[in-house]
N, C-alpha and C positions, 0 to 999 in steps of 0.2 A: 429626661428623655427627649431625644431629638431625632431629626431625620437627615439622611444623607441623600444626595441627588446625583445620579449619573444617567444622563439622557432622560428617559421616562421612568427610571427606577427610583423609588423612594422607600427607604427602610427605616423603621423605628429602631433605635438603639437604646439599650438600657444603660443608665448611668450608675445605678446601684443594684445590688442583689435583691433588694426589697421590691423592685419593679417586676421581677419574675415571679410566677406562681411558686409558692414554697421556696422562695429564693434563699432565705437564711438556712433552711435545711440543705439546699443544694450547695451553698457555700461551705457548710460544715463538711459535706462529703468531699468536696474538692480539697479542702485543707487537710483532711485526714489522709487522702491518697498522696498528697504532695509531701506530707511530713516525713515519709520514709525516703524521699528523694533529695530533699534540700541538703542534708549533710554530704551528699555526693557531688554537689556543685562547688567548683573552686574557681577562683579568679578574682577580678577586681570590680566588675560592673555587671549588675543585673538590671535588665530593661523589662518593664511591665507595660504592655500595650493595651489601652482601653480601660474604661472605668471599672469593670469587673475584676480585671487583673490587678489594678491598683489597690483594691480593697482586700485582696487575699494576703494572708500572713505568710511570711517567709522565715519565721523563727527557726533557728537551727541551721540556717544556711551560712557557710563560711564567707560568702560574698557579702561584705558589709555595705557596699555602696549600691543602693537600689534606687532607680529613677523610674517614675511613672510618666507615661506620655499619652496624651489624649487631645481631643479637639477643644473647642472653646467652652465646654461645659465640664464642671467638676474641678477638683483641686488636684492639679497635676504639676509635676516638676517642670515638664516641658509641654507647651501647647503647640500642636501641629497636626496636619493631616496625617493619618496613619499610613496612607499609601505613598507618602513622600517624606520619609523620616529625616530630620535634620541631624543625623548621626553619622560619624565617619565609618567607613567600611573597616572590617576587622577590628572593632573596638569594644564589642560586647561579649562577655563570657557566657551568659545565659539569657534567654528571651522567653517571657511568659505571655501567652495569648489565651486568656480564658474566654472562650466563645466569641473572641474578637472577629475571627474569620466569618462566623455565621451572620454577623451584622455589618460586614464591610461591603461597600459598593463595588469593590474590585478585589476579591480575595486572592486572585492570582498575583496581582501586583503587591499586595500586602505580604504574601509569602516570599516573594523575591526580595522585598526590602528587609524582611527579617533575616533572610539568608545572607544578604549583603553585609549587614552590620555585625554578624557573628564572626568570631575568630574561628580558625581551624580547630576542630574538635569541640567547639562550643555546643551547648545544649539548647534545643528548641522544645519548649513545653507547651502543648496545645490541648485545650479542652474543646470538644465539638459536640453539637447536637446531631443525632443520627436520624435521617428520614425513614429508614427501614426499621421502625420500632413502634411501640404503642404511642409514644410521644409524637412521632411523625404522622401516624394515622389520626391522632386527635385533631390535627389541623383541619380535617374535613368535617368536624363537628360544627354545628351552627354557632356563629359568632366568634370562633377561635381564630379565623384567618386575620382578623384585625387586632389580635392581642399578641403580647409577647409570651413565649419566644417564637410563636408561629409566624410572626412578620418577617423573621430572618430567613436566610437561605441555609437549610440544613445540609450538612456535608458528612457523608458516611466515612468511618475510619478507613475503609478500603480506598476511597477516593483520595483522602488526604495522604495516605501512605504512597500512592502513586505520584502525587505532587512532590513529596519529600524525596523520593528516589530519583526523580527527574532532576532535582536540584543537587543531588549528590549527598543526601542525608541517609544515614543508617538508622532505621527505626529500632530502638533498643528496648522499648516497653510499650505495651498497650493494655489498658485495664478498663473495664466497664465501671460506670459510676452508679447507675440505677437502671431499672427496666420498666418503671411505671410510666404513666402518661402525664403526670403533674396536674391532672384534673381531679376535682372533688376535694373533700376535706382531708383525706389521707394521701400523702405523696406516694407511698409505696407500702405494700404489705410485706412484713418480714418473711413469711412463708413463701411468698412469690419470688422475692429477691433471692432466697437461698436456692430455690429450684431453677429459676431462670439463669442464674450465674453458671450453672452446670450444663444446662440444656440449650439455651438460646442466647449465649453470650454475645454473638455478633449482632443481635437485635436489641442491644442496650440503648436506652434513651439518650445517654451521653457517655462519652469515653474520654479517657486520658491517654494521650500519645506523647512519648518522649523520643526525640531523635537527636543524633549527633552529626554535626557537619563534618564531612570527610573530604579532605583534599590530598590527592596523591602528590608526593614531591616530584619535581621535575628532574630528570636525569640529564646532566650536562653532556653536550655532544662536542667532540673535538672539531676544531676548524678544519675545513677541507685541505688547507695548505699543509697541515701537519701530516695528513695521510699521503698527500702527493710527494712530500720529501722522503717519507719512509719507503714508498714504492719505487722511487728513482734510485735509491742508494745501491741496491744490488747490481743494477745495470752499470752504474759508474764503476763499481769495484771490478766487475768483469772486464770492462774496457781497459782499465789500468793494468790488469794482469796480462792481457793479450799484448799490450804495448811493450811490456818488459821482456816478453819472450822473443819478440822480434829484435 
């Protein structure tokens, strides 16, 4: 676990799922949701940003080359600041960010970097903690403000979808992970999850969002000289015809 600094902001970031309350249970939920999507991802390169993303399984994904990228802590293929990726633009087919935005010192810049490295029609897979939930309300319980995951910046799915649309992404899937608070001995009650999924789905504690980068093809425009020649042609023909009559 370590801290990032931006001005006076310092956020604790988890390196492993075990550092989150009921982290292994939460990791299992994330892998279960992603299992249905991995076979739909195609291409050559999968980029996992952050320690939590690096530890998620991508079994069943046709993309064989997966690279994890993180800071100076953890076992990563590439070590770098997440807000300045040493990756060429239009070079990644799918990018996974498991709660990476929640603990970033500059989530806007991180989103722009993920967008930059993705190819056209590439997939952005994002997991986020929701402030408008029981989990978000638990931040105000005594002692929780200094603990994970409440040390991070919670971002609602609605807010993330606005960011994605501004970047030109089409949100193709949104799904809640759980509706509990992660407090206590039991992460969630089965009866509550079944009821909440139908009634208060927007108030999920965490959500999975999948978007696709859309880029409209440019339509070539004829040079102005081509139009000017075509416009002058009838006038020249009329001039020649009048001269022959004379």
